[in-house]
A tleap script that builds the chain and sets N, CA, C and O, in Angstrom:
source leaprc.protein.ff14SB
mol = sequence {
  NMET ALA LEU LYS ASP THR ALA THR GLU GLN
  GLU ILE TYR TYR ALA ILE GLU VAL GLN ASP
  ILE GLY ASN ALA THR VAL THR GLY ALA THR
  PHE ASP THR ALA ASN TYR ALA ASN GLY ILE
  TYR PHE ALA ALA ILE VAL THR ALA TRP THR
  ALA ASP GLY CYS ALA MET THR ILE TYR GLU
  ASP ASP ALA ALA ASP MET GLY THR GLU THR
  ILE VAL GLY ALA ALA ASN LEU ILE TYR THR
  SER PRO THR LEU GLY THR ALA ALA THR VAL
  GLU GLY ALA THR ILE ALA LYS LEU GLY CYS
  HIE ASN THR LYS ARG TYR VAL ARG ALA LYS
  LEU THR GLY ASP ALA THR SER ASN MET ASP
  VAL ALA VAL ILE ALA ILE LYS ASN PRO GLU
  VAL LEU PRO THR GLY GLN GLY GLY LEU CALA
}
set mol.1.N position { 31.496 9.931 21.785 }
set mol.1.CA position { 30.819 10.547 20.597 }
set mol.1.C position { 31.118 12.148 20.080 }
set mol.1.O position { 30.424 12.937 20.721 }
set mol.2.N position { 31.874 12.715 19.203 }
set mol.2.CA position { 32.066 13.937 19.244 }
set mol.2.C position { 30.713 14.884 18.608 }
set mol.2.O position { 30.174 14.835 17.503 }
set mol.3.N position { 30.429 15.761 19.830 }
set mol.3.CA position { 28.872 16.926 18.791 }
set mol.3.C position { 29.473 17.483 17.702 }
set mol.3.O position { 30.634 17.207 17.399 }
set mol.4.N position { 28.840 18.187 17.129 }
set mol.4.CA position { 29.408 19.131 15.764 }
set mol.4.C position { 29.056 20.396 17.128 }
set mol.4.O position { 28.315 20.132 18.075 }
set mol.5.N position { 29.623 21.479 16.985 }
set mol.5.CA position { 29.854 23.062 17.672 }
set mol.5.C position { 28.595 23.930 16.941 }
set mol.5.O position { 28.426 24.527 15.877 }
set mol.6.N position { 27.828 23.638 18.148 }
set mol.6.CA position { 26.603 24.218 16.587 }
set mol.6.C position { 26.586 26.020 17.111 }
set mol.6.O position { 25.571 26.716 17.164 }
set mol.7.N position { 27.653 26.356 17.369 }
set mol.7.CA position { 28.496 27.766 16.972 }
set mol.7.C position { 28.886 28.341 15.659 }
set mol.7.O position { 28.640 29.421 15.123 }
set mol.8.N position { 29.756 27.006 15.203 }
set mol.8.CA position { 30.500 27.352 14.170 }
set mol.8.C position { 29.670 26.280 13.103 }
set mol.8.O position { 30.389 25.905 12.178 }
set mol.9.N position { 28.469 25.809 13.092 }
set mol.9.CA position { 27.753 25.740 12.003 }
set mol.9.C position { 26.565 26.748 12.106 }
set mol.9.O position { 25.695 26.350 11.332 }
set mol.10.N position { 26.197 27.809 12.697 }
set mol.10.CA position { 25.110 28.091 13.121 }
set mol.10.C position { 25.041 28.779 10.978 }
set mol.10.O position { 25.261 28.033 10.024 }
set mol.11.N position { 24.768 29.936 10.897 }
set mol.11.CA position { 24.540 30.455 9.427 }
set mol.11.C position { 23.801 31.644 9.669 }
set mol.11.O position { 22.611 31.534 9.962 }
set mol.12.N position { 24.428 32.971 9.573 }
set mol.12.CA position { 23.870 34.448 9.923 }
set mol.12.C position { 23.543 34.816 7.968 }
set mol.12.O position { 24.073 34.449 6.920 }
set mol.13.N position { 22.327 35.768 8.364 }
set mol.13.CA position { 21.576 35.903 6.674 }
set mol.13.C position { 21.211 37.502 7.128 }
set mol.13.O position { 20.841 37.882 8.239 }
set mol.14.N position { 21.400 38.181 6.102 }
set mol.14.CA position { 20.512 39.705 6.122 }
set mol.14.C position { 19.135 39.159 6.165 }
set mol.14.O position { 19.212 38.036 5.667 }
set mol.15.N position { 18.276 39.333 6.412 }
set mol.15.CA position { 16.721 39.306 6.283 }
set mol.15.C position { 16.368 40.323 5.322 }
set mol.15.O position { 16.406 40.391 4.093 }
set mol.16.N position { 16.000 41.124 6.294 }
set mol.16.CA position { 16.325 42.547 5.618 }
set mol.16.C position { 16.808 43.556 5.936 }
set mol.16.O position { 17.081 43.870 7.094 }
set mol.17.N position { 17.089 44.592 4.389 }
set mol.17.CA position { 18.176 44.808 4.461 }
set mol.17.C position { 17.769 46.339 5.251 }
set mol.17.O position { 16.694 46.364 5.849 }
set mol.18.N position { 18.543 47.471 5.246 }
set mol.18.CA position { 18.443 48.643 5.886 }
set mol.18.C position { 17.051 49.326 5.073 }
set mol.18.O position { 16.779 49.258 3.874 }
set mol.19.N position { 16.359 49.941 6.085 }
set mol.19.CA position { 15.337 50.416 5.169 }
set mol.19.C position { 14.659 51.206 6.906 }
set mol.19.O position { 14.685 51.007 8.120 }
set mol.20.N position { 13.984 52.393 5.611 }
set mol.20.CA position { 13.434 53.548 6.978 }
set mol.20.C position { 12.340 52.879 6.957 }
set mol.20.O position { 12.094 52.359 5.868 }
set mol.21.N position { 11.165 52.612 8.260 }
set mol.21.CA position { 10.177 51.866 8.677 }
set mol.21.C position { 9.112 53.123 8.659 }
set mol.21.O position { 9.366 53.987 9.498 }
set mol.22.N position { 7.835 53.379 7.743 }
set mol.22.CA position { 7.120 53.673 8.204 }
set mol.22.C position { 5.762 53.301 8.645 }
set mol.22.O position { 5.571 52.579 9.623 }
set mol.23.N position { 4.536 53.947 7.697 }
set mol.23.CA position { 3.721 53.232 8.276 }
set mol.23.C position { 3.210 52.541 7.342 }
set mol.23.O position { 2.176 53.032 6.890 }
set mol.24.N position { 3.686 51.174 6.683 }
set mol.24.CA position { 4.196 49.842 5.910 }
set mol.24.C position { 4.370 48.613 6.823 }
set mol.24.O position { 4.473 48.540 8.048 }
set mol.25.N position { 4.372 47.531 5.722 }
set mol.25.CA position { 4.891 46.236 5.900 }
set mol.25.C position { 6.099 46.243 5.291 }
set mol.25.O position { 6.439 47.007 4.387 }
set mol.26.N position { 6.826 45.285 5.853 }
set mol.26.CA position { 7.867 45.024 5.219 }
set mol.26.C position { 8.524 43.657 5.441 }
set mol.26.O position { 9.037 43.187 6.456 }
set mol.27.N position { 8.354 43.106 4.107 }
set mol.27.CA position { 8.781 41.465 4.193 }
set mol.27.C position { 9.759 40.848 3.611 }
set mol.27.O position { 10.155 40.922 2.447 }
set mol.28.N position { 10.248 40.027 4.785 }
set mol.28.CA position { 12.390 39.798 4.564 }
set mol.28.C position { 11.991 38.470 3.513 }
set mol.28.O position { 11.019 37.890 3.029 }
set mol.29.N position { 13.310 38.449 3.540 }
set mol.29.CA position { 13.434 37.274 2.649 }
set mol.29.C position { 13.404 35.996 3.322 }
set mol.29.O position { 14.175 35.699 4.235 }
set mol.30.N position { 12.313 35.087 2.761 }
set mol.30.CA position { 12.091 33.405 2.643 }
set mol.30.C position { 13.559 32.302 3.450 }
set mol.30.O position { 14.317 31.899 2.567 }
set mol.31.N position { 13.867 31.956 4.526 }
set mol.31.CA position { 14.840 30.877 5.024 }
set mol.31.C position { 13.985 29.413 4.849 }
set mol.31.O position { 12.779 29.284 5.061 }
set mol.32.N position { 14.733 28.561 4.496 }
set mol.32.CA position { 14.682 27.329 4.573 }
set mol.32.C position { 14.846 26.476 5.349 }
set mol.32.O position { 15.619 25.641 4.880 }
set mol.33.N position { 14.406 26.156 6.650 }
set mol.33.CA position { 15.127 25.715 7.638 }
set mol.33.C position { 15.294 23.892 7.866 }
set mol.33.O position { 15.597 23.420 8.962 }
set mol.34.N position { 15.165 23.464 7.251 }
set mol.34.CA position { 15.590 22.173 6.645 }
set mol.34.C position { 16.538 21.703 7.479 }
set mol.34.O position { 17.591 22.312 7.291 }
set mol.35.N position { 16.670 20.375 8.838 }
set mol.35.CA position { 18.007 20.939 9.149 }
set mol.35.C position { 18.550 21.203 10.403 }
set mol.35.O position { 19.426 20.610 11.032 }
set mol.36.N position { 17.432 22.870 10.840 }
set mol.36.CA position { 18.147 23.387 11.750 }
set mol.36.C position { 17.273 23.341 12.356 }
set mol.36.O position { 16.411 24.220 12.332 }
set mol.37.N position { 17.207 22.042 13.273 }
set mol.37.CA position { 15.778 21.882 13.993 }
set mol.37.C position { 16.002 22.844 15.593 }
set mol.37.O position { 15.029 22.868 16.347 }
set mol.38.N position { 17.214 23.544 15.993 }
set mol.38.CA position { 17.467 24.831 16.844 }
set mol.38.C position { 17.021 25.747 16.536 }
set mol.38.O position { 17.675 26.743 16.844 }
set mol.39.N position { 15.885 25.956 15.881 }
set mol.39.CA position { 15.262 27.432 15.450 }
set mol.39.C position { 16.073 28.541 15.165 }
set mol.39.O position { 17.244 28.699 15.511 }
set mol.40.N position { 15.054 29.627 14.221 }
set mol.40.CA position { 16.178 30.311 13.882 }
set mol.40.C position { 15.837 32.014 14.698 }
set mol.40.O position { 14.762 32.142 15.283 }
set mol.41.N position { 16.410 32.702 14.673 }
set mol.41.CA position { 16.079 34.155 14.997 }
set mol.41.C position { 16.387 34.997 14.807 }
set mol.41.O position { 17.454 35.104 14.202 }
set mol.42.N position { 15.783 35.947 15.132 }
set mol.42.CA position { 15.822 37.570 13.957 }
set mol.42.C position { 16.157 38.119 14.784 }
set mol.42.O position { 15.730 37.941 15.925 }
set mol.43.N position { 17.080 39.011 14.446 }
set mol.43.CA position { 17.288 40.176 15.057 }
set mol.43.C position { 17.204 41.499 14.760 }
set mol.43.O position { 17.630 41.604 13.609 }
set mol.44.N position { 16.844 42.697 15.225 }
set mol.44.CA position { 16.562 43.688 14.164 }
set mol.44.C position { 17.252 44.612 14.506 }
set mol.44.O position { 16.809 44.803 15.639 }
set mol.45.N position { 18.109 45.418 14.344 }
set mol.45.CA position { 19.412 46.410 14.411 }
set mol.45.C position { 18.469 47.983 14.081 }
set mol.45.O position { 17.772 48.267 13.106 }
set mol.46.N position { 18.774 48.743 15.244 }
set mol.46.CA position { 17.238 50.340 14.756 }
set mol.46.C position { 19.126 51.291 14.765 }
set mol.46.O position { 19.930 51.413 15.689 }
set mol.47.N position { 19.170 51.626 13.753 }
set mol.47.CA position { 19.871 52.686 13.574 }
set mol.47.C position { 19.928 54.102 14.448 }
set mol.47.O position { 20.553 54.707 15.319 }
set mol.48.N position { 19.131 54.144 13.813 }
set mol.48.CA position { 18.036 55.881 14.181 }
set mol.48.C position { 16.211 55.352 14.473 }
set mol.48.O position { 15.550 54.522 13.848 }
set mol.49.N position { 15.798 56.267 15.724 }
set mol.49.CA position { 14.207 55.943 15.592 }
set mol.49.C position { 13.895 57.153 16.235 }
set mol.49.O position { 14.595 57.701 17.086 }
set mol.50.N position { 12.422 57.695 15.635 }
set mol.50.CA position { 11.973 59.005 15.995 }
set mol.50.C position { 10.588 59.144 16.891 }
set mol.50.O position { 10.119 60.089 17.525 }
set mol.51.N position { 10.075 57.593 16.632 }
set mol.51.CA position { 8.928 57.101 17.164 }
set mol.51.C position { 8.728 55.854 17.474 }
set mol.51.O position { 9.527 55.077 16.951 }
set mol.52.N position { 7.632 55.226 18.400 }
set mol.52.CA position { 7.517 53.702 18.031 }
set mol.52.C position { 6.364 53.326 17.389 }
set mol.52.O position { 5.479 54.120 17.070 }
set mol.53.N position { 6.342 52.175 17.193 }
set mol.53.CA position { 4.793 51.733 16.415 }
set mol.53.C position { 5.594 50.646 15.926 }
set mol.53.O position { 4.904 49.662 16.191 }
set mol.54.N position { 6.804 50.184 15.283 }
set mol.54.CA position { 7.125 48.952 14.893 }
set mol.54.C position { 7.475 47.705 15.321 }
set mol.54.O position { 8.434 47.384 16.023 }
set mol.55.N position { 6.595 47.009 14.827 }
set mol.55.CA position { 7.046 45.598 15.624 }
set mol.55.C position { 7.334 44.792 13.980 }
set mol.55.O position { 7.312 45.213 12.823 }
set mol.56.N position { 7.655 43.166 14.745 }
set mol.56.CA position { 8.662 42.495 13.698 }
set mol.56.C position { 7.828 40.863 14.532 }
set mol.56.O position { 7.698 40.405 15.667 }
set mol.57.N position { 7.477 40.515 13.224 }
set mol.57.CA position { 6.282 38.917 13.479 }
set mol.57.C position { 7.427 37.947 12.542 }
set mol.57.O position { 8.428 38.337 11.941 }
set mol.58.N position { 7.028 36.952 12.635 }
set mol.58.CA position { 7.429 35.801 12.321 }
set mol.58.C position { 6.679 34.634 11.342 }
set mol.58.O position { 6.476 33.597 11.973 }
set mol.59.N position { 6.305 34.598 10.175 }
set mol.59.CA position { 5.520 33.719 9.494 }
set mol.59.C position { 5.611 32.603 8.516 }
set mol.59.O position { 5.675 32.951 7.336 }
set mol.60.N position { 5.628 31.524 8.736 }
set mol.60.CA position { 5.968 29.927 8.259 }
set mol.60.C position { 4.814 29.415 7.609 }
set mol.60.O position { 3.625 29.720 7.704 }
set mol.61.N position { 5.581 28.346 6.746 }
set mol.61.CA position { 4.863 27.882 5.533 }
set mol.61.C position { 5.403 26.832 4.864 }
set mol.61.O position { 6.618 26.773 4.676 }
set mol.62.N position { 4.563 25.896 4.435 }
set mol.62.CA position { 5.371 24.585 4.135 }
set mol.62.C position { 5.748 25.123 2.656 }
set mol.62.O position { 6.751 24.543 2.241 }
set mol.63.N position { 5.329 25.882 1.928 }
set mol.63.CA position { 5.320 26.071 0.677 }
set mol.63.C position { 6.358 27.155 1.050 }
set mol.63.O position { 6.302 27.733 2.136 }
set mol.64.N position { 7.588 27.496 -0.155 }
set mol.64.CA position { 8.844 28.042 -0.253 }
set mol.64.C position { 7.866 29.237 -0.775 }
set mol.64.O position { 8.535 30.237 -0.511 }
set mol.65.N position { 7.175 29.493 -1.113 }
set mol.65.CA position { 6.330 30.295 -2.234 }
set mol.65.C position { 5.906 31.520 -0.712 }
set mol.65.O position { 6.008 32.735 -0.541 }
set mol.66.N position { 5.645 30.895 -0.267 }
set mol.66.CA position { 4.684 31.941 1.575 }
set mol.66.C position { 3.847 31.769 0.849 }
set mol.66.O position { 3.220 32.827 0.781 }
set mol.67.N position { 3.217 30.696 -0.076 }
set mol.67.CA position { 1.558 31.427 -0.449 }
set mol.67.C position { 0.408 31.545 0.500 }
set mol.67.O position { -0.534 32.338 0.476 }
set mol.68.N position { 0.849 30.038 1.822 }
set mol.68.CA position { 0.111 30.247 2.533 }
set mol.68.C position { -0.347 30.394 4.268 }
set mol.68.O position { -1.218 30.057 5.070 }
set mol.69.N position { 1.043 31.216 4.140 }
set mol.69.CA position { 1.630 31.669 5.249 }
set mol.69.C position { 0.679 31.884 6.497 }
set mol.69.O position { -0.524 32.019 6.275 }
set mol.70.N position { 1.252 31.932 8.072 }
set mol.70.CA position { 0.795 32.185 8.895 }
set mol.70.C position { 1.793 32.745 10.023 }
set mol.70.O position { 3.015 32.880 9.966 }
set mol.71.N position { 0.875 33.036 11.089 }
set mol.71.CA position { 1.892 34.173 12.029 }
set mol.71.C position { 2.632 32.742 12.398 }
set mol.71.O position { 2.235 31.845 11.654 }
set mol.72.N position { 3.654 32.296 13.410 }
set mol.72.CA position { 3.985 31.340 13.896 }
set mol.72.C position { 3.468 31.167 15.839 }
set mol.72.O position { 3.918 32.081 16.531 }
set mol.73.N position { 2.976 30.551 16.275 }
set mol.73.CA position { 2.137 30.309 17.340 }
set mol.73.C position { 3.122 30.771 18.491 }
set mol.73.O position { 4.302 30.420 18.522 }
set mol.74.N position { 2.488 31.647 19.499 }
set mol.74.CA position { 2.865 31.929 20.504 }
set mol.74.C position { 3.761 30.605 21.267 }
set mol.74.O position { 4.859 30.898 21.741 }
set mol.75.N position { 3.301 29.242 21.367 }
set mol.75.CA position { 3.719 28.030 21.835 }
set mol.75.C position { 5.234 27.838 21.547 }
set mol.75.O position { 5.926 27.059 22.203 }
set mol.76.N position { 5.769 28.698 20.385 }
set mol.76.CA position { 6.888 28.071 19.085 }
set mol.76.C position { 7.822 29.490 18.643 }
set mol.76.O position { 8.568 29.735 17.695 }
set mol.77.N position { 7.356 30.286 19.871 }
set mol.77.CA position { 7.973 31.582 19.750 }
set mol.77.C position { 9.154 31.131 20.678 }
set mol.77.O position { 9.148 30.309 21.595 }
set mol.78.N position { 10.258 31.971 20.134 }
set mol.78.CA position { 11.586 31.830 21.564 }
set mol.78.C position { 11.529 33.945 21.560 }
set mol.78.O position { 11.612 34.771 20.651 }
set mol.79.N position { 11.342 34.061 23.133 }
set mol.79.CA position { 11.657 35.333 23.416 }
set mol.79.C position { 9.878 35.975 22.679 }
set mol.79.O position { 9.022 35.411 21.998 }
set mol.80.N position { 9.971 37.147 23.169 }
set mol.80.CA position { 8.258 37.698 23.400 }
set mol.80.C position { 8.430 38.942 21.590 }
set mol.80.O position { 9.429 39.607 21.320 }
set mol.81.N position { 7.286 38.869 20.824 }
set mol.81.CA position { 7.374 39.268 20.259 }
set mol.81.C position { 7.677 41.500 20.273 }
set mol.81.O position { 6.947 42.442 20.583 }
set mol.82.N position { 8.957 41.396 19.814 }
set mol.82.CA position { 9.357 42.787 20.295 }
set mol.82.C position { 8.538 43.581 18.956 }
set mol.82.O position { 8.091 43.336 17.835 }
set mol.83.N position { 8.770 45.227 20.410 }
set mol.83.CA position { 7.701 46.626 19.264 }
set mol.83.C position { 10.065 47.070 19.568 }
set mol.83.O position { 10.775 46.988 20.570 }
set mol.84.N position { 10.345 47.448 18.219 }
set mol.84.CA position { 11.810 47.912 18.014 }
set mol.84.C position { 11.377 49.715 18.128 }
set mol.84.O position { 12.185 50.409 17.512 }
set mol.85.N position { 10.489 50.330 18.668 }
set mol.85.CA position { 10.333 51.571 19.101 }
set mol.85.C position { 11.571 51.798 19.721 }
set mol.85.O position { 12.468 52.583 19.416 }
set mol.86.N position { 11.445 50.641 21.033 }
set mol.86.CA position { 12.110 51.641 22.140 }
set mol.86.C position { 14.115 50.511 22.385 }
set mol.86.O position { 14.912 50.316 23.303 }
set mol.87.N position { 13.959 50.050 20.594 }
set mol.87.CA position { 15.802 49.739 20.933 }
set mol.87.C position { 16.243 50.333 20.922 }
set mol.87.O position { 15.836 51.335 20.335 }
set mol.88.N position { 17.359 50.338 21.473 }
set mol.88.CA position { 18.947 51.415 21.894 }
set mol.88.C position { 19.359 51.563 21.056 }
set mol.88.O position { 18.878 50.633 20.408 }
set mol.89.N position { 19.938 52.038 20.458 }
set mol.89.CA position { 20.794 52.767 19.165 }
set mol.89.C position { 22.232 52.696 19.451 }
set mol.89.O position { 23.172 52.844 18.669 }
set mol.90.N position { 22.240 52.422 20.819 }
set mol.90.CA position { 24.483 53.168 21.186 }
set mol.90.C position { 25.020 51.356 20.928 }
set mol.90.O position { 24.230 50.446 20.677 }
set mol.91.N position { 26.095 51.244 21.031 }
set mol.91.CA position { 27.108 50.167 21.388 }
set mol.91.C position { 26.794 49.962 22.707 }
set mol.91.O position { 26.859 50.779 23.625 }
set mol.92.N position { 26.422 48.718 22.740 }
set mol.92.CA position { 26.857 48.003 23.808 }
set mol.92.C position { 25.679 47.481 24.341 }
set mol.92.O position { 25.676 46.649 25.248 }
set mol.93.N position { 24.295 48.107 23.613 }
set mol.93.CA position { 23.035 47.738 24.017 }
set mol.93.C position { 22.354 46.286 23.162 }
set mol.93.O position { 22.832 45.803 22.135 }
set mol.94.N position { 21.237 45.825 23.839 }
set mol.94.CA position { 20.900 44.603 23.167 }
set mol.94.C position { 19.717 44.661 22.827 }
set mol.94.O position { 18.634 45.051 23.264 }
set mol.95.N position { 20.195 44.142 21.861 }
set mol.95.CA position { 19.400 44.442 20.418 }
set mol.95.C position { 18.177 43.086 20.560 }
set mol.95.O position { 18.226 41.948 21.028 }
set mol.96.N position { 16.465 44.420 19.474 }
set mol.96.CA position { 15.450 43.229 20.393 }
set mol.96.C position { 16.024 41.299 18.798 }
set mol.96.O position { 16.811 41.054 17.883 }
set mol.97.N position { 15.412 40.939 19.221 }
set mol.97.CA position { 15.426 39.534 18.451 }
set mol.97.C position { 13.960 38.591 18.646 }
set mol.97.O position { 13.430 38.903 19.712 }
set mol.98.N position { 13.281 37.669 17.997 }
set mol.98.CA position { 12.570 36.875 18.227 }
set mol.98.C position { 12.922 36.156 16.988 }
set mol.98.O position { 13.554 36.479 15.982 }
set mol.99.N position { 11.967 34.456 17.591 }
set mol.99.CA position { 12.808 33.962 17.754 }
set mol.99.C position { 11.495 32.947 17.050 }
set mol.99.O position { 10.415 33.487 16.809 }
set mol.100.N position { 11.769 30.981 16.664 }
set mol.100.CA position { 11.196 30.380 16.569 }
set mol.100.C position { 11.418 28.850 16.421 }
set mol.100.O position { 12.334 28.371 15.753 }
set mol.101.N position { 10.284 27.964 17.263 }
set mol.101.CA position { 11.101 26.395 16.284 }
set mol.101.C position { 9.275 26.369 16.151 }
set mol.101.O position { 8.359 26.442 16.971 }
set mol.102.N position { 9.363 26.222 14.647 }
set mol.102.CA position { 8.585 26.370 13.526 }
set mol.102.C position { 8.530 24.859 12.555 }
set mol.102.O position { 9.219 24.196 11.779 }
set mol.103.N position { 7.028 24.879 13.306 }
set mol.103.CA position { 6.296 23.600 12.566 }
set mol.103.C position { 6.679 23.283 11.298 }
set mol.103.O position { 6.704 22.108 10.929 }
set mol.104.N position { 6.969 24.152 10.614 }
set mol.104.CA position { 7.023 24.288 9.094 }
set mol.104.C position { 7.871 24.621 8.581 }
set mol.104.O position { 8.637 25.293 9.271 }
set mol.105.N position { 8.347 24.350 6.870 }
set mol.105.CA position { 9.561 24.238 6.413 }
set mol.105.C position { 10.610 25.780 6.656 }
set mol.105.O position { 11.684 26.051 7.193 }
set mol.106.N position { 9.209 26.720 5.672 }
set mol.106.CA position { 9.918 27.859 5.174 }
set mol.106.C position { 9.302 29.129 6.362 }
set mol.106.O position { 8.195 29.203 6.895 }
set mol.107.N position { 10.788 30.239 6.522 }
set mol.107.CA position { 9.736 31.795 7.852 }
set mol.107.C position { 10.546 32.357 7.041 }
set mol.107.O position { 11.455 32.109 6.249 }
set mol.108.N position { 9.644 33.605 7.696 }
set mol.108.CA position { 10.480 34.634 7.004 }
set mol.108.C position { 9.571 36.243 8.257 }
set mol.108.O position { 8.551 36.407 8.928 }
set mol.109.N position { 10.473 36.798 7.978 }
set mol.109.CA position { 10.255 38.049 9.392 }
set mol.109.C position { 9.388 38.840 8.884 }
set mol.109.O position { 9.376 38.769 7.655 }
set mol.110.N position { 8.576 39.645 9.369 }
set mol.110.CA position { 7.997 41.250 8.838 }
set mol.110.C position { 8.022 41.871 10.123 }
set mol.110.O position { 7.915 41.594 11.317 }
set mol.111.N position { 8.340 43.503 8.819 }
set mol.111.CA position { 8.153 44.263 10.038 }
set mol.111.C position { 6.775 45.090 10.171 }
set mol.111.O position { 6.081 45.091 9.154 }
set mol.112.N position { 6.428 45.591 10.970 }
set mol.112.CA position { 4.815 46.431 10.359 }
set mol.112.C position { 4.889 48.094 11.357 }
set mol.112.O position { 5.098 48.387 12.534 }
set mol.113.N position { 4.714 48.529 10.625 }
set mol.113.CA position { 4.604 49.979 10.625 }
set mol.113.C position { 3.136 50.750 11.608 }
set mol.113.O position { 2.143 50.045 11.430 }
set mol.114.N position { 3.010 51.262 12.000 }
set mol.114.CA position { 1.885 52.350 11.987 }
set mol.114.C position { 2.110 53.503 11.795 }
set mol.114.O position { 3.090 53.805 11.114 }
set mol.115.N position { 1.055 54.748 12.475 }
set mol.115.CA position { 0.896 56.181 11.225 }
set mol.115.C position { 2.529 57.104 12.264 }
set mol.115.O position { 3.098 58.121 11.869 }
set mol.116.N position { 2.887 56.295 13.594 }
set mol.116.CA position { 3.686 56.954 14.203 }
set mol.116.C position { 5.071 56.257 13.988 }
set mol.116.O position { 5.989 56.440 14.788 }
set mol.117.N position { 5.216 55.349 12.745 }
set mol.117.CA position { 7.041 54.855 12.938 }
set mol.117.C position { 7.904 55.592 12.485 }
set mol.117.O position { 7.355 56.624 12.102 }
set mol.118.N position { 8.651 55.611 12.368 }
set mol.118.CA position { 9.900 56.315 11.643 }
set mol.118.C position { 11.097 56.159 11.936 }
set mol.118.O position { 11.775 56.981 12.552 }
set mol.119.N position { 11.533 54.906 11.452 }
set mol.119.CA position { 13.329 54.579 11.970 }
set mol.119.C position { 13.760 53.457 11.091 }
set mol.119.O position { 13.125 52.541 10.566 }
set mol.120.N position { 15.240 53.846 11.076 }
set mol.120.CA position { 16.208 52.571 10.002 }
set mol.120.C position { 16.582 52.011 10.613 }
set mol.120.O position { 17.422 52.258 11.478 }
set mol.121.N position { 15.748 50.470 10.191 }
set mol.121.CA position { 15.899 48.959 10.384 }
set mol.121.C position { 16.635 48.311 9.689 }
set mol.121.O position { 16.800 48.626 8.511 }
set mol.122.N position { 17.218 47.315 10.212 }
set mol.122.CA position { 17.783 45.771 9.003 }
set mol.122.C position { 17.972 45.013 10.071 }
set mol.122.O position { 18.486 45.263 11.161 }
set mol.123.N position { 17.398 43.856 9.536 }
set mol.123.CA position { 17.110 42.437 10.606 }
set mol.123.C position { 18.106 41.633 10.006 }
set mol.123.O position { 18.413 41.934 8.852 }
set mol.124.N position { 18.702 40.632 10.563 }
set mol.124.CA position { 19.415 39.742 10.656 }
set mol.124.C position { 18.804 38.261 10.675 }
set mol.124.O position { 17.829 38.253 11.427 }
set mol.125.N position { 19.032 37.064 10.132 }
set mol.125.CA position { 18.595 35.974 10.768 }
set mol.125.C position { 19.638 35.343 11.223 }
set mol.125.O position { 20.730 35.894 11.085 }
set mol.126.N position { 19.556 33.905 11.942 }
set mol.126.CA position { 20.718 33.028 12.395 }
set mol.126.C position { 19.990 31.574 12.491 }
set mol.126.O position { 19.011 31.349 13.202 }
set mol.127.N position { 20.431 30.932 11.921 }
set mol.127.CA position { 19.840 29.791 11.170 }
set mol.127.C position { 20.334 28.809 12.692 }
set mol.127.O position { 21.303 29.462 13.079 }
set mol.128.N position { 20.176 27.726 13.612 }
set mol.128.CA position { 20.438 26.903 14.224 }
set mol.128.C position { 20.363 25.576 14.172 }
set mol.128.O position { 19.426 24.948 14.664 }
set mol.129.N position { 21.873 24.766 13.249 }
set mol.129.CA position { 21.208 23.451 13.549 }
set mol.129.C position { 20.543 22.638 14.548 }
set mol.129.O position { 20.227 23.015 15.677 }
set mol.130.N position { 20.297 21.120 13.877 }
set mol.130.CA position { 20.636 20.343 15.016 }
set mol.130.C position { 21.939 19.907 15.828 }
set mol.130.O position { 23.077 20.369 15.748 }
set mol.131.N position { 21.527 19.056 16.498 }
set mol.131.CA position { 22.660 18.620 17.108 }
set mol.131.C position { 23.189 17.131 17.144 }
set mol.131.O position { 22.866 16.100 17.735 }
set mol.132.N position { 24.029 17.458 16.351 }
set mol.132.CA position { 24.096 15.624 16.320 }
set mol.132.C position { 26.013 14.876 16.348 }
set mol.132.O position { 27.070 15.431 16.048 }
set mol.133.N position { 25.711 13.366 16.873 }
set mol.133.CA position { 26.518 12.665 16.217 }
set mol.133.C position { 27.267 13.392 15.255 }
set mol.133.O position { 26.645 14.033 14.408 }
set mol.134.N position { 28.905 13.391 15.256 }
set mol.134.CA position { 29.528 13.958 14.554 }
set mol.134.C position { 29.865 12.432 12.822 }
set mol.134.O position { 30.599 11.473 13.060 }
set mol.135.N position { 29.398 12.534 11.809 }
set mol.135.CA position { 28.939 11.605 11.154 }
set mol.135.C position { 27.673 10.765 10.860 }
set mol.135.O position { 27.455 9.812 10.113 }
set mol.136.N position { 26.747 11.644 11.930 }
set mol.136.CA position { 25.359 10.726 12.118 }
set mol.136.C position { 24.514 11.192 11.275 }
set mol.136.O position { 23.349 10.951 11.590 }
set mol.137.N position { 24.701 11.967 9.993 }
set mol.137.CA position { 23.588 12.480 9.465 }
set mol.137.C position { 23.533 14.239 9.823 }
set mol.137.O position { 24.610 14.601 10.298 }
set mol.138.N position { 22.658 15.212 9.711 }
set mol.138.CA position { 22.594 16.559 9.248 }
set mol.138.C position { 23.594 16.955 9.040 }
set mol.138.O position { 24.131 16.325 8.129 }
set mol.139.N position { 24.450 18.084 9.614 }
set mol.139.CA position { 25.961 18.841 9.044 }
set mol.139.C position { 26.524 17.795 8.839 }
set mol.139.O position { 26.474 16.697 9.394 }
set mol.140.N position { 27.025 18.154 8.074 }
set mol.140.CA position { 28.554 17.689 7.660 }
set mol.140.C position { 29.723 18.124 8.480 }
set mol.140.O position { 30.861 17.775 8.168 }
savepdb mol mol.pdb
quit
């Protein structure tokens, strides 16, 4: 029985475009995770920073408008909630990432800064599909 290769079925998106994060909350794009049972990951790319204090959080909701969103519970998180101020900005450095196996259909990431935050950040989202036998539903 042939299985789909999850690496080639991944989908990668810009979740939050590059911007300076100060003392504010920046809300990213909303992603539909139907047929992506292996989770979604958000990776933050920090290009410049001068102070700590920015954190990434994932929110989920059953509705696409995210009108009743809640923070994804710790039991459903993959990795830990990263503080981005210590993220390295050199080639070959580890990128801060946060993922989830959510219980609701729609998710999005938010970056929250504080009075000391001063960094340029972009966030990408990587959706990981279900692993199913070829021709057995899910991704074609």
